[in-house]
MARBA-3410 file (N, C-alpha, C, O; in Angstrom, 1 decimal):
110
0.8,5.6,-41.1,1.1,4.3,-41.5,1.4,4.3,-43.0,0.8,5.0,-43.8 ~ 2.3,3.4,-43.3,2.7,3.2,-44.7,2.5,1.7,-45.0,2.9,0.9,-44.3 ~ 1.9,1.5,-46.2,1.7,0.1,-46.7,1.8,0.2,-48.2,0.8,0.5,-48.9 ~ 3.0,-0.1,-48.7,3.3,0.1,-50.1,3.8,-1.2,-50.7,4.5,-2.0,-50.1 ~ 3.4,-1.5,-51.9,3.9,-2.6,-52.7,4.7,-2.0,-53.9,4.2,-1.1,-54.6
5.9,-2.5,-54.1,6.8,-2.0,-55.1,7.1,-3.1,-56.1,7.6,-4.1,-55.7 ~ 6.7,-2.8,-57.3,7.0,-3.8,-58.4,8.0,-3.2,-59.4,7.8,-2.1,-59.9 ~ 9.1,-3.9,-59.5,10.3,-3.3,-60.3,10.7,-4.3,-61.4,10.7,-5.5,-61.2 ~ 10.9,-3.7,-62.6,11.5,-4.4,-63.7,12.7,-3.7,-64.2,12.7,-2.5,-64.4 ~ 13.8,-4.5,-64.4,15.0,-3.9,-64.9,15.0,-3.5,-66.4,15.6,-2.6,-66.8
14.1,-4.2,-67.1,13.8,-3.8,-68.5,12.5,-4.5,-68.9,12.1,-5.4,-68.1 ~ 11.9,-4.1,-70.0,10.5,-4.6,-70.2,10.4,-6.1,-70.3,9.3,-6.7,-69.9 ~ 11.4,-6.9,-70.7,11.3,-8.3,-70.8,11.8,-9.0,-69.5,11.8,-10.3,-69.5 ~ 12.3,-8.3,-68.5,12.8,-8.9,-67.3,11.7,-9.3,-66.4,10.6,-8.8,-66.4 ~ 12.0,-10.3,-65.5,11.1,-10.7,-64.5,10.8,-9.5,-63.6,11.6,-8.7,-63.3
9.6,-9.5,-63.1,9.2,-8.5,-62.1,9.6,-8.9,-60.7,9.4,-10.0,-60.3 ~ 10.1,-7.9,-59.9,10.5,-8.2,-58.5,9.5,-7.4,-57.7,9.3,-6.2,-58.0 ~ 8.9,-8.0,-56.7,7.9,-7.3,-55.9,8.3,-7.3,-54.5,8.7,-8.4,-53.9 ~ 8.2,-6.2,-53.9,8.6,-6.0,-52.4,7.4,-5.3,-51.8,6.6,-4.7,-52.4 ~ 7.4,-5.3,-50.5,6.4,-4.6,-49.7,7.1,-3.9,-48.5,8.0,-4.4,-47.9
6.6,-2.7,-48.3,7.0,-1.9,-47.2,5.8,-1.6,-46.3,4.9,-0.9,-46.7 ~ 5.9,-2.0,-45.1,4.8,-1.7,-44.1,5.5,-1.0,-42.9,6.5,-1.5,-42.4 ~ 5.0,0.1,-42.5,5.6,0.9,-41.4,4.5,1.3,-40.5,3.4,1.8,-40.9 ~ 4.8,1.2,-39.2,3.9,1.7,-38.2,4.7,2.5,-37.2,5.7,2.0,-36.7 ~ 4.3,3.7,-37.0,5.0,4.6,-36.1,6.4,4.8,-36.5,7.3,5.0,-35.6
6.7,4.9,-37.8,8.0,5.1,-38.3,9.0,4.0,-38.3,10.2,4.1,-38.5 ~ 8.5,2.7,-38.0,9.4,1.6,-37.9,8.8,0.5,-38.8,7.6,0.4,-39.0 ~ 9.7,-0.4,-39.4,9.2,-1.5,-40.2,8.3,-2.4,-39.4,8.5,-2.6,-38.2 ~ 7.2,-2.9,-40.0,6.2,-3.7,-39.4,6.1,-5.0,-40.1,6.7,-5.2,-41.2 ~ 5.4,-6.0,-39.5,5.2,-7.3,-40.1,4.7,-7.2,-41.6,3.9,-6.3,-41.8
5.2,-8.0,-42.4,4.8,-8.0,-43.8,5.8,-7.3,-44.7,5.8,-7.4,-45.9 ~ 6.8,-6.6,-44.1,7.8,-5.9,-44.9,8.8,-6.9,-45.5,9.3,-7.8,-44.8 ~ 9.0,-6.8,-46.8,10.0,-7.7,-47.5,11.1,-6.9,-48.2,12.0,-7.4,-48.8 ~ 11.0,-5.5,-48.1,12.0,-4.7,-48.8,13.4,-4.9,-48.0,13.4,-4.9,-46.8 ~ 14.5,-5.0,-48.8,15.8,-5.3,-48.2,16.3,-4.3,-47.1,16.9,-4.7,-46.1
16.0,-3.0,-47.4,16.5,-1.9,-46.5,15.3,-1.1,-46.0,15.2,0.1,-46.4 ~ 14.5,-1.6,-45.2,13.2,-0.9,-44.8,13.4,0.4,-44.1,12.7,1.3,-44.3 ~ 14.4,0.5,-43.2,14.6,1.7,-42.4,15.0,2.9,-43.4,14.5,4.0,-43.2 ~ 15.9,2.6,-44.3,16.3,3.6,-45.3,15.1,4.0,-46.2,14.9,5.2,-46.5 ~ 14.3,3.0,-46.6,13.1,3.3,-47.4,12.1,4.1,-46.7,11.5,5.0,-47.3
11.9,3.8,-45.4,10.9,4.6,-44.6,11.4,6.1,-44.5,10.6,7.0,-44.7 ~ 12.7,6.3,-44.3,13.3,7.6,-44.3,13.0,8.4,-45.6,12.7,9.5,-45.6 ~ 13.3,7.7,-46.7,13.1,8.3,-48.0,11.6,8.7,-48.2,11.3,9.7,-48.7 ~ 10.7,7.7,-47.9,9.3,8.0,-48.1,8.8,9.1,-47.2,8.1,10.0,-47.6 ~ 9.3,9.2,-46.0,8.9,10.3,-45.1,9.4,11.6,-45.5,8.8,12.6,-45.4
10.6,11.6,-46.1,11.2,12.8,-46.6,10.6,13.4,-47.9,10.3,14.6,-48.0 ~ 10.4,12.5,-48.9,10.0,12.9,-50.2,8.6,12.4,-50.6,8.1,12.9,-51.6 ~ 8.0,11.5,-49.9,6.8,10.9,-50.3,5.6,11.9,-50.6,5.0,11.7,-51.7 ~ 5.4,12.8,-49.8,4.3,13.7,-50.0,4.4,14.4,-51.4,3.5,14.5,-52.2 ~ 5.6,15.0,-51.7,5.8,15.7,-52.9,5.8,14.8,-54.1,5.4,15.1,-55.2
6.4,13.6,-54.0,6.5,12.6,-55.1,5.2,11.9,-55.4,4.8,11.8,-56.5 ~ 4.5,11.4,-54.3,3.3,10.7,-54.5,2.1,11.6,-54.9,1.2,11.2,-55.6 ~ 2.1,12.8,-54.3,1.0,13.7,-54.5,1.5,15.1,-54.9,1.4,16.1,-54.2 ~ 2.1,15.2,-56.2,2.6,16.5,-56.6,1.5,17.5,-56.7,0.4,17.2,-57.2 ~ 1.9,18.7,-56.4,1.0,19.9,-56.6,1.1,20.4,-58.0,2.2,20.5,-58.5
0.0,20.8,-58.6,0.0,21.4,-59.9,0.9,22.7,-59.9,0.9,23.4,-58.9 ~ 1.6,22.9,-61.0,2.4,24.1,-61.1,2.8,24.2,-62.5,2.3,23.5,-63.4 ~ 3.7,25.2,-62.7,4.2,25.4,-64.1,4.9,24.1,-64.6,5.5,23.3,-63.8 ~ 5.0,23.9,-65.9,5.7,22.8,-66.5,7.1,22.8,-66.1,7.8,23.9,-66.0 ~ 7.7,21.6,-65.9,9.1,21.5,-65.5,9.9,21.3,-66.8,9.5,20.7,-67.7
11.1,21.9,-66.7,12.1,21.7,-67.8,13.0,20.5,-67.3,13.6,20.6,-66.3 ~ 13.1,19.5,-68.1,13.9,18.3,-67.7,15.0,18.1,-68.7,14.8,18.2,-69.9 ~ 16.1,17.7,-68.2,17.2,17.4,-69.2,16.8,16.2,-70.0,16.2,15.3,-69.5 ~ 17.3,16.2,-71.2,17.0,15.0,-72.1,18.1,14.0,-72.0,18.9,13.9,-72.9 ~ 18.1,13.3,-70.9,19.1,12.2,-70.7,18.3,10.9,-70.4,17.2,11.0,-69.9
19.0,9.9,-70.7,18.3,8.6,-70.5,19.1,7.8,-69.4,20.3,7.6,-69.5 ~ 18.4,7.4,-68.4,19.0,6.7,-67.3,18.9,5.2,-67.3,19.5,4.5,-66.4 ~ 18.1,4.7,-68.2,18.0,3.2,-68.3,16.5,2.8,-68.4,15.6,3.6,-68.3 ~ 16.3,1.5,-68.7,15.0,1.0,-69.0,14.2,0.6,-67.7,13.0,0.2,-67.9 ~ 14.7,0.8,-66.5,14.0,0.4,-65.3,12.7,1.1,-65.1,12.6,2.3,-65.4
11.7,0.3,-64.6,10.4,0.9,-64.3,10.0,0.3,-63.0,10.1,-0.9,-62.8 ~ 9.4,1.2,-62.1,8.9,0.7,-60.8,7.5,1.3,-60.7,7.3,2.5,-61.0 ~ 6.6,0.5,-60.1,5.3,0.9,-59.8,5.0,0.8,-58.4,5.3,-0.3,-57.8 ~ 4.6,1.8,-57.7,4.4,1.8,-56.3,2.9,2.0,-56.0,2.3,3.0,-56.5 ~ 2.3,1.1,-55.3,0.9,1.2,-55.0,0.7,1.0,-53.5,1.5,0.4,-52.8
-0.4,1.4,-53.0,-0.8,1.1,-51.6,-1.3,2.4,-50.9,-2.0,3.2,-51.5 ~ -0.9,2.6,-49.6,-1.3,3.7,-48.9,-0.2,4.4,-48.2,0.7,3.7,-47.7 ~ -0.2,5.7,-48.1,0.7,6.5,-47.4,0.0,7.5,-46.6,-0.7,8.4,-47.1 ~ 0.0,7.4,-45.3,-0.7,8.3,-44.4,-2.2,8.4,-44.7,-2.8,9.4,-44.7 ~ -2.8,7.2,-45.0,-4.2,7.1,-45.3,-4.6,7.5,-46.7,-5.8,7.5,-47.0
-3.7,7.9,-47.5,-4.0,8.3,-48.9,-3.6,7.2,-49.9,-2.5,6.6,-49.7 ~ -4.4,6.9,-50.9,-4.0,5.9,-51.9,-2.9,6.4,-52.8,-2.8,7.6,-53.2 ~ -2.0,5.5,-53.0,-0.8,5.8,-53.8,-0.8,4.9,-55.1,-1.1,3.7,-55.0 ~ -0.6,5.5,-56.2,-0.4,4.8,-57.5,0.6,5.6,-58.3,0.2,6.6,-58.9 ~ 1.8,5.3,-58.2,2.9,6.1,-58.8,3.9,5.2,-59.6,4.3,4.2,-59.2
4.2,5.7,-60.8,5.2,5.0,-61.6,6.5,5.8,-61.7,6.5,7.0,-61.8 ~ 7.6,5.1,-61.6,8.9,5.7,-61.6,9.6,5.1,-62.8,9.5,3.9,-63.1 ~ 10.4,5.9,-63.5,11.2,5.5,-64.6,12.5,6.3,-64.6,12.7,7.1,-63.7 ~ 13.3,6.1,-65.6,14.5,6.9,-65.7,14.7,7.4,-67.1,15.8,7.4,-67.7 ~ 13.6,8.0,-67.6,13.5,8.4,-69.0,14.0,9.8,-69.3,14.3,10.2,-70.4
14.1,10.7,-68.3,14.7,12.0,-68.4,15.2,12.5,-67.1,15.1,11.8,-66.1 ~ 15.8,13.7,-67.1,16.4,14.2,-65.9,15.5,14.3,-64.7,15.9,14.0,-63.5 ~ 14.2,14.7,-64.9,13.3,14.8,-63.8,12.9,13.4,-63.2,12.8,13.3,-62.0 ~ 12.7,12.5,-64.1,12.4,11.1,-63.7,13.6,10.5,-63.0,13.4,9.7,-62.0 ~ 14.8,10.7,-63.4,16.0,10.2,-62.8,16.1,10.8,-61.4,16.4,10.1,-60.4
15.8,12.1,-61.2,15.8,12.7,-59.9,14.8,12.1,-58.9,15.1,11.8,-57.8 ~ 13.6,11.8,-59.4,12.5,11.2,-58.6,13.0,9.8,-58.2,12.9,9.4,-57.0 ~ 13.6,9.0,-59.1,14.1,7.7,-58.8,15.2,7.7,-57.8,15.2,7.0,-56.8 ~ 16.1,8.7,-57.9,17.2,8.8,-56.9,16.7,9.1,-55.6,17.2,8.6,-54.5 ~ 15.7,10.1,-55.5,15.2,10.5,-54.2,14.6,9.3,-53.5,14.7,9.2,-52.2
13.9,8.4,-54.2,13.2,7.3,-53.6,14.0,6.0,-53.7,13.5,4.9,-53.6 ~ 15.3,6.2,-54.0,16.2,5.0,-54.2,16.1,3.9,-53.2,15.9,2.7,-53.6 ~ 16.0,4.1,-51.9,15.9,3.0,-51.0,14.6,2.2,-51.1,14.5,1.0,-50.9 ~ 13.5,2.9,-51.5,12.2,2.3,-51.8,12.3,1.4,-53.0,11.6,0.4,-53.1 ~ 13.1,1.8,-54.0,13.2,1.2,-55.3,14.4,0.2,-55.4,14.7,-0.2,-56.5
15.0,-0.1,-54.2,16.1,-1.1,-54.2,17.5,-0.5,-54.4,18.4,-1.2,-54.7 ~ 17.6,0.8,-54.2,18.9,1.4,-54.4,19.2,2.3,-53.1,18.8,2.0,-52.0 ~ 20.0,3.4,-53.4,20.3,4.3,-52.3,19.9,5.7,-52.7,19.8,6.0,-53.9 ~ 19.6,6.5,-51.7,19.2,7.9,-52.0,20.5,8.7,-52.3,21.6,8.3,-51.8 ~ 20.4,9.7,-53.1,21.5,10.6,-53.4,21.3,11.9,-52.9,22.2,12.8,-53.1
END
């Protein structure tokens, strides 16, 4: 089961947009307010484990590029585990995380 709340700001002074994704048996369930829940569920199922619960490893080298001021905070539960994850677009690694979870964050996966 997936039960996630997604809070997104386009920039620090912008209003916060809040959506919810609830999935049971891989399908959107009551309470879902995300515009494209089927695509979001697919992205979460594909990338969620690695993005929400990264395994320790060597430091990553990230390109020093800026993708914009957007910030998203995802909280809730994924497969019975608590999720508290922040997404931004501050460097190449963070932009890649954002793109992978695009449908969950209001965009498209790349």
